[in-house]
VEXMI-815330 format. One record per residue: residue number from 0; x, y, z of N, C-alpha, C, O in turn. Coordinates in Angstrom, 1 decimal, m for minus. Layout:
N
- NUM/X/Y/Z/X/Y/Z/X/Y/Z/X/Y/Z
...
END
This chain:
131
- 0/19.1/m22.6/m38.0/19.7/m23.3/m36.9/18.8/m23.4/m35.7/18.4/m22.3/m35.2
- 1/18.6/m24.5/m35.1/17.7/m24.7/m34.0/18.6/m24.8/m32.7/19.8/m25.1/m32.8
- 2/18.0/m24.6/m31.6/18.7/m24.6/m30.3/19.2/m26.0/m30.1/20.2/m26.2/m29.4
- 3/18.5/m27.0/m30.6/19.0/m28.4/m30.4/20.2/m28.7/m31.2/21.0/m29.6/m30.9
- 4/20.5/m27.9/m32.3/21.6/m28.1/m33.1/22.9/m27.5/m32.5/24.0/m27.7/m33.0
- 5/22.7/m26.6/m31.5/23.9/m25.9/m30.9/24.4/m26.7/m29.7/23.6/m27.2/m28.9
- 6/25.7/m26.9/m29.7/26.3/m27.7/m28.6/26.4/m26.7/m27.4/26.3/m25.5/m27.5
- 7/26.7/m27.2/m26.2/26.7/m26.5/m25.0/27.8/m25.3/m25.0/27.5/m24.3/m24.5
- 8/28.9/m25.6/m25.6/30.0/m24.6/m25.6/29.6/m23.4/m26.5/29.8/m22.2/m26.1
- 9/28.9/m23.6/m27.6/28.4/m22.5/m28.4/27.3/m21.7/m27.7/27.3/m20.5/m27.8
- 10/26.4/m22.4/m27.0/25.3/m21.8/m26.3/25.9/m20.9/m25.2/25.4/m19.8/m25.0
- 11/26.9/m21.3/m24.4/27.5/m20.5/m23.4/28.1/m19.3/m24.0/28.1/m18.2/m23.4
- 12/28.8/m19.5/m25.1/29.5/m18.3/m25.7/28.5/m17.3/m26.2/28.8/m16.1/m26.1
- 13/27.3/m17.7/m26.6/26.2/m16.7/m27.0/25.7/m16.0/m25.8/25.5/m14.8/m25.9
- 14/25.4/m16.7/m24.7/24.9/m16.1/m23.5/25.8/m15.2/m22.8/25.4/m14.3/m22.1
- 15/27.1/m15.4/m23.0/28.1/m14.6/m22.3/28.6/m13.4/m23.1/29.5/m12.7/m22.6
- 16/28.1/m13.2/m24.2/28.6/m12.1/m25.0/28.1/m10.8/m24.3/27.0/m10.7/m23.9
- 17/29.0/m9.8/m24.3/28.6/m8.5/m23.7/27.4/m7.8/m24.3/26.6/m7.2/m23.7
- 18/27.3/m8.0/m25.7/26.1/m7.4/m26.4/24.8/m8.0/m25.9/23.8/m7.2/m25.7
- 19/24.8/m9.3/m25.7/23.6/m9.9/m25.2/23.3/m9.5/m23.8/22.1/m9.3/m23.5
- 20/24.3/m9.5/m23.0/24.0/m9.1/m21.6/23.5/m7.6/m21.5/22.6/m7.4/m20.7
- 21/24.1/m6.8/m22.3/23.6/m5.4/m22.3/22.2/m5.3/m22.8/21.4/m4.5/m22.2
- 22/21.8/m6.1/m23.8/20.5/m6.0/m24.3/19.5/m6.5/m23.3/18.4/m5.9/m23.1
- 23/19.8/m7.5/m22.5/19.0/m8.0/m21.5/18.8/m7.0/m20.4/17.7/m6.8/m19.9
- 24/19.9/m6.4/m20.0/19.9/m5.4/m18.9/19.0/m4.2/m19.3/18.2/m3.7/m18.5
- 25/19.1/m3.7/m20.6/18.3/m2.6/m21.1/16.8/m3.0/m21.0/16.0/m2.1/m20.7
- 26/16.5/m4.2/m21.4/15.1/m4.6/m21.4/14.5/m4.7/m20.0/13.4/m4.3/m19.8
- 27/15.3/m5.1/m19.1/14.9/m5.2/m17.7/14.6/m3.8/m17.2/13.6/m3.6/m16.5
- 28/15.5/m2.8/m17.5/15.2/m1.5/m17.1/14.0/m0.9/m17.7/13.2/m0.2/m17.1
- 29/13.8/m1.2/m19.0/12.6/m0.7/m19.7/11.3/m1.2/m19.0/10.3/m0.5/m18.9
- 30/11.3/m2.5/m18.6/10.1/m3.1/m18.0/9.9/m2.6/m16.6/8.9/m2.8/m16.0
- 31/10.9/m2.0/m16.0/10.8/m1.5/m14.6/10.9/m2.7/m13.6/10.4/m2.5/m12.5
- 32/11.5/m3.7/m14.0/11.7/m4.9/m13.0/12.9/m4.6/m12.2/14.0/m4.2/m12.7
- 33/12.8/m4.8/m10.9/13.9/m4.6/m10.0/13.6/m3.8/m8.8/12.4/m3.6/m8.5
- 34/14.6/m3.4/m8.0/14.3/m2.8/m6.7/13.7/m1.4/m6.9/13.1/m0.9/m5.9
- 35/13.9/m0.7/m8.0/13.5/0.6/m8.2/12.1/0.7/m8.8/11.6/1.8/m9.2
- 36/11.4/m0.4/m9.0/10.1/m0.3/m9.7/9.1/0.5/m8.9/8.3/1.2/m9.5
- 37/9.0/0.3/m7.5/8.1/1.2/m6.7/8.5/2.6/m6.8/7.6/3.5/m6.9
- 38/9.8/2.9/m6.9/10.2/4.3/m7.0/9.8/4.9/m8.3/9.4/6.1/m8.4
- 39/10.0/4.2/m9.4/9.6/4.7/m10.7/8.1/4.9/m10.8/7.7/5.9/m11.3
- 40/7.3/4.0/m10.2/5.9/4.2/m10.2/5.5/5.4/m9.4/4.5/6.1/m9.8
- 41/6.1/5.7/m8.3/5.7/6.8/m7.4/6.1/8.1/m8.0/5.5/9.1/m7.6
- 42/7.0/8.2/m8.9/7.4/9.4/m9.5/6.3/10.0/m10.4/6.1/11.2/m10.4
- 43/5.6/9.2/m11.2/4.7/9.7/m12.1/3.3/9.2/m12.0/2.3/9.9/m12.2
- 44/3.1/7.9/m11.6/1.8/7.3/m11.6/1.1/7.6/m10.3/1.7/7.7/m9.2
- 45/m0.2/7.6/m10.4/m1.1/7.7/m9.2/m1.8/6.4/m9.1/m2.2/5.8/m10.0
- 46/m1.9/5.9/m7.8/m2.6/4.7/m7.5/m4.1/4.9/m7.2/m4.4/5.9/m6.6
- 47/m4.9/4.0/m7.5/m6.3/4.0/m7.2/m6.5/3.5/m5.8/m5.5/2.9/m5.2
- 48/m7.7/3.6/m5.2/m8.0/3.1/m3.9/m7.8/1.6/m3.9/m7.2/1.0/m2.9
- 49/m8.2/0.9/m4.9/m8.1/m0.6/m4.9/m6.6/m1.0/m5.0/m6.2/m2.0/m4.4
- 50/m5.8/m0.3/m5.8/m4.4/m0.6/m5.9/m3.7/m0.4/m4.5/m2.8/m1.2/m4.2
- 51/m4.0/0.7/m3.8/m3.4/1.0/m2.5/m3.8/m0.1/m1.6/m3.0/m0.7/m0.8
- 52/m5.1/m0.5/m1.6/m5.6/m1.6/m0.7/m4.9/m2.9/m1.0/m4.5/m3.6/0.0
- 53/m4.7/m3.2/m2.2/m4.0/m4.4/m2.6/m2.6/m4.4/m2.1/m2.1/m5.4/m1.6
- 54/m1.9/m3.3/m2.3/m0.5/m3.2/m1.9/m0.3/m3.3/m0.4/0.7/m3.8/0.1
- 55/m1.3/m2.8/0.3/m1.2/m2.7/1.8/m1.9/m3.9/2.4/m1.8/m4.1/3.7
- 56/m2.5/m4.8/1.6/m3.2/m5.9/2.1/m4.3/m5.4/3.1/m4.4/m6.0/4.2
- 57/m5.0/m4.4/2.7/m6.1/m3.8/3.5/m7.3/m3.8/2.7/m7.3/m4.1/1.5
- 58/m8.4/m3.4/3.3/m9.7/m3.2/2.5/m9.8/m1.8/2.0/m9.2/m0.9/2.5
- 59/m10.5/m1.7/0.9/m10.7/m0.3/0.4/m11.4/0.6/1.4/m11.2/1.8/1.4
- 60/m12.2/0.0/2.3/m12.9/0.8/3.3/m11.8/1.4/4.2/m12.0/2.6/4.6
- 61/m10.8/0.7/4.6/m9.7/1.2/5.4/m9.0/2.3/4.7/m8.6/3.3/5.3
- 62/m8.8/2.2/3.4/m8.1/3.2/2.6/m8.9/4.5/2.6/m8.4/5.6/2.8
- 63/m10.2/4.4/2.4/m11.1/5.6/2.4/m11.1/6.2/3.8/m11.1/7.4/3.9
- 64/m11.1/5.4/4.9/m11.1/5.9/6.2/m9.8/6.7/6.6/m9.8/7.6/7.4
- 65/m8.7/6.3/6.0/m7.4/6.9/6.2/m6.9/7.7/5.1/m5.7/7.9/4.9
- 66/m7.8/8.2/4.2/m7.4/8.9/3.0/m6.6/10.2/3.3/m5.6/10.5/2.6
- 67/m6.9/10.9/4.4/m6.1/12.1/4.7/m4.7/11.8/5.1/m3.7/12.4/4.7
- 68/m4.6/10.7/5.9/m3.2/10.3/6.4/m2.4/9.8/5.2/m1.2/10.0/5.2
- 69/m3.0/9.1/4.3/m2.3/8.6/3.2/m2.0/9.6/2.0/m1.4/9.2/1.0
- 70/m2.5/10.8/2.2/m2.2/11.8/1.2/m3.0/11.7/m0.1/m2.5/11.9/m1.2
- 71/m4.3/11.5/0.1/m5.2/11.3/m1.1/m5.3/12.6/m1.9/m5.3/13.7/m1.3
- 72/m5.4/12.4/m3.2/m5.6/13.5/m4.1/m7.0/13.4/m4.7/m7.3/12.3/m5.3
- 73/m7.9/14.4/m4.5/m9.2/14.3/m5.1/m9.2/14.7/m6.6/m8.6/15.8/m6.9
- 74/m9.8/13.9/m7.4/m9.9/14.3/m8.8/m11.4/14.7/m9.0/m12.3/13.9/m9.3
- 75/m11.6/16.0/m9.0/m12.9/16.6/m9.1/m13.4/17.3/m7.9/m12.8/17.2/m6.8
- 76/m14.5/18.0/m8.0/m15.1/18.7/m6.9/m16.3/18.1/m6.3/m16.8/18.5/m5.2
- 77/m16.9/17.2/m7.0/m18.2/16.6/m6.6/m18.1/15.8/m5.3/m17.0/15.5/m4.8
- 78/m19.2/15.3/m4.8/m19.3/14.5/m3.6/m18.7/13.1/m3.8/m18.2/12.5/m2.8
- 79/m18.6/12.7/m5.0/m18.1/11.4/m5.3/m16.8/11.5/m6.2/m16.6/10.7/m7.1
- 80/m16.0/12.5/m5.9/m14.8/12.6/m6.6/m13.8/11.4/m6.4/m13.8/10.9/m5.3
- 81/m13.2/11.0/m7.4/m12.3/9.9/m7.3/m11.0/10.3/m6.6/m10.6/11.4/m6.6
- 82/m10.4/9.3/m5.9/m9.2/9.5/m5.1/m8.0/8.8/m5.8/m8.2/7.7/m6.3
- 83/m6.9/9.5/m5.7/m5.6/8.9/m6.2/m4.6/9.1/m5.1/m4.7/10.1/m4.3
- 84/m3.5/8.3/m5.1/m2.5/8.3/m4.1/m1.1/8.2/m4.8/m1.0/7.4/m5.8
- 85/m0.1/9.0/m4.3/1.3/8.8/m4.7/1.8/7.6/m3.8/1.6/7.7/m2.6
- 86/2.4/6.7/m4.4/3.0/5.5/m3.7/4.0/6.0/m2.6/4.0/5.4/m1.5
- 87/4.8/7.0/m2.9/5.8/7.4/m2.0/5.1/8.0/m0.7/5.6/7.8/0.4
- 88/4.0/8.7/m0.9/3.3/9.3/0.3/2.7/8.2/1.1/2.7/8.3/2.4
- 89/2.1/7.2/0.5/1.5/6.1/1.2/2.6/5.4/2.0/2.4/5.1/3.2
- 90/3.7/5.1/1.4/4.8/4.4/2.1/5.4/5.2/3.2/5.7/4.7/4.3
- 91/5.5/6.5/3.0/6.0/7.4/4.1/5.1/7.4/5.3/5.5/7.3/6.4
- 92/3.8/7.4/5.1/2.8/7.4/6.2/2.9/6.0/6.9/2.8/6.0/8.2
- 93/3.0/5.0/6.2/3.1/3.7/6.8/4.4/3.6/7.7/4.4/3.0/8.8
- 94/5.5/4.1/7.1/6.8/4.1/7.9/6.6/5.0/9.2/7.1/4.6/10.2
- 95/5.9/6.1/9.0/5.7/7.0/10.2/4.9/6.2/11.3/5.2/6.3/12.5
- 96/3.9/5.5/10.8/3.0/4.8/11.8/3.8/3.7/12.5/3.7/3.5/13.7
- 97/4.6/3.0/11.7/5.4/1.9/12.3/6.4/2.4/13.3/6.7/1.8/14.3
- 98/7.0/3.5/13.0/8.0/4.1/13.9/7.3/4.6/15.2/7.9/4.4/16.2
- 99/6.1/5.2/15.0/5.5/5.7/16.3/5.0/4.5/17.1/5.0/4.6/18.3
- 100/4.6/3.4/16.5/4.3/2.2/17.3/5.5/1.6/18.0/5.4/1.1/19.1
- 101/6.6/1.6/17.3/7.8/1.1/17.9/8.2/1.9/19.1/8.6/1.4/20.2
- 102/8.1/3.2/19.0/8.5/4.1/20.1/7.5/4.0/21.3/7.9/4.2/22.4
- 103/6.2/3.7/21.0/5.2/3.6/22.0/5.3/2.2/22.7/4.7/2.0/23.7
- 104/6.0/1.3/22.0/6.1/m0.1/22.6/4.9/m0.9/22.2/4.7/m2.0/22.8
- 105/4.1/m0.4/21.3/2.9/m1.2/20.9/3.1/m1.9/19.5/2.1/m2.5/19.0
- 106/4.2/m1.8/19.0/4.5/m2.4/17.6/4.4/m3.9/17.7/5.0/m4.6/18.6
- 107/3.8/m4.5/16.7/3.7/m6.0/16.6/2.7/m6.7/17.5/2.6/m7.9/17.4
- 108/2.1/m6.0/18.4/1.2/m6.7/19.3/m0.2/m6.7/18.7/m0.5/m6.2/17.6
- 109/m1.1/m7.4/19.4/m2.5/m7.4/18.9/m3.2/m6.1/19.0/m2.9/m5.3/20.0
- 110/m4.1/m5.8/18.2/m4.9/m4.6/18.3/m5.8/m4.7/19.5/m6.4/m5.7/19.8
- 111/m6.0/m3.6/20.1/m6.9/m3.5/21.3/m8.3/m3.7/20.8/m8.7/m3.1/19.8
- 112/m9.1/m4.4/21.5/m10.5/m4.6/21.2/m11.3/m3.5/21.9/m11.1/m3.2/23.1
- 113/m12.1/m2.9/21.1/m12.9/m1.8/21.6/m14.1/m2.4/22.4/m14.7/m3.4/21.9
- 114/m14.4/m1.9/23.5/m15.5/m2.3/24.3/m16.6/m1.3/24.1/m16.4/m0.1/24.1
- 115/m17.8/m1.8/24.0/m18.9/m0.9/23.9/m19.5/m0.6/25.3/m19.7/m1.4/26.1
- 116/m19.6/0.7/25.5/m20.2/1.2/26.8/m21.7/1.1/26.7/m22.3/1.6/25.7
- 117/m22.3/0.6/27.6/m23.8/0.5/27.7/m24.3/1.5/28.7/m23.7/1.8/29.7
- 118/m25.4/2.1/28.3/m26.0/3.0/29.2/m26.9/2.2/30.2/m27.6/1.3/29.8
- 119/m26.7/2.6/31.4/m27.5/1.9/32.4/m28.7/2.7/32.8/m28.6/3.9/33.1
- 120/m29.9/2.1/32.7/m31.1/2.8/33.0/m31.3/2.7/34.5/m31.3/1.6/35.0
- 121/m31.6/3.8/35.1/m31.9/3.7/36.5/m33.4/4.2/36.7/m33.9/5.0/35.9
- 122/m34.0/3.7/37.7/m35.4/4.1/37.9/m35.5/5.5/38.4/m34.6/6.0/39.1
- 123/m36.5/6.2/37.9/m36.7/7.6/38.3/m37.1/7.7/39.7/m37.8/6.8/40.2
- 124/m36.7/8.7/40.4/m37.1/8.8/41.8/m38.6/9.0/41.9/m39.3/9.6/41.0
- 125/m39.2/8.4/42.9/m40.6/8.5/43.0/m41.0/9.9/43.4/m40.4/10.6/44.2
- 126/m42.0/10.3/42.7/m42.5/11.7/43.0/m43.4/11.6/44.2/m44.3/10.8/44.3
- 127/m43.2/12.5/45.1/m44.0/12.5/46.3/m45.4/13.2/46.0/m45.4/14.2/45.3
- 128/m46.4/12.6/46.4/m47.8/13.1/46.1/m48.2/14.0/47.3/m48.6/13.5/48.4
- 129/m48.1/15.2/47.1/m48.6/16.1/48.1/m49.7/16.9/47.5/m49.5/17.7/46.6
- 130/m50.8/16.7/48.0/m52.0/17.4/47.5/m52.7/18.2/48.5/m53.7/18.8/48.2
END
């Protein structure tokens, strides 16, 4: 039997069966689709630097620069040990930052531009020639 051979009333009755609805709901939970997908991932999985950067819409350089704040976990002892992050820790740090910006009154504004200080060279005092 093809879908074209089924009339609309029969099709609705198939889709509305509780067994079918339960099967679809179980499959959605298995796939981790829904509001709890970030929570499920944060419980067991660790994110790489590139995954954190992609989720935060930031560069990997920014993630490396803020690794301590984001709760980085070093995998290994060497100088080039890989970093991993718990999603919950990253999100908690971002919430903390946004709350502190709101309380400071700086939330949502443009970032301040850093100005470079230049050293001014001054002429040396003339040495008096006393001979």
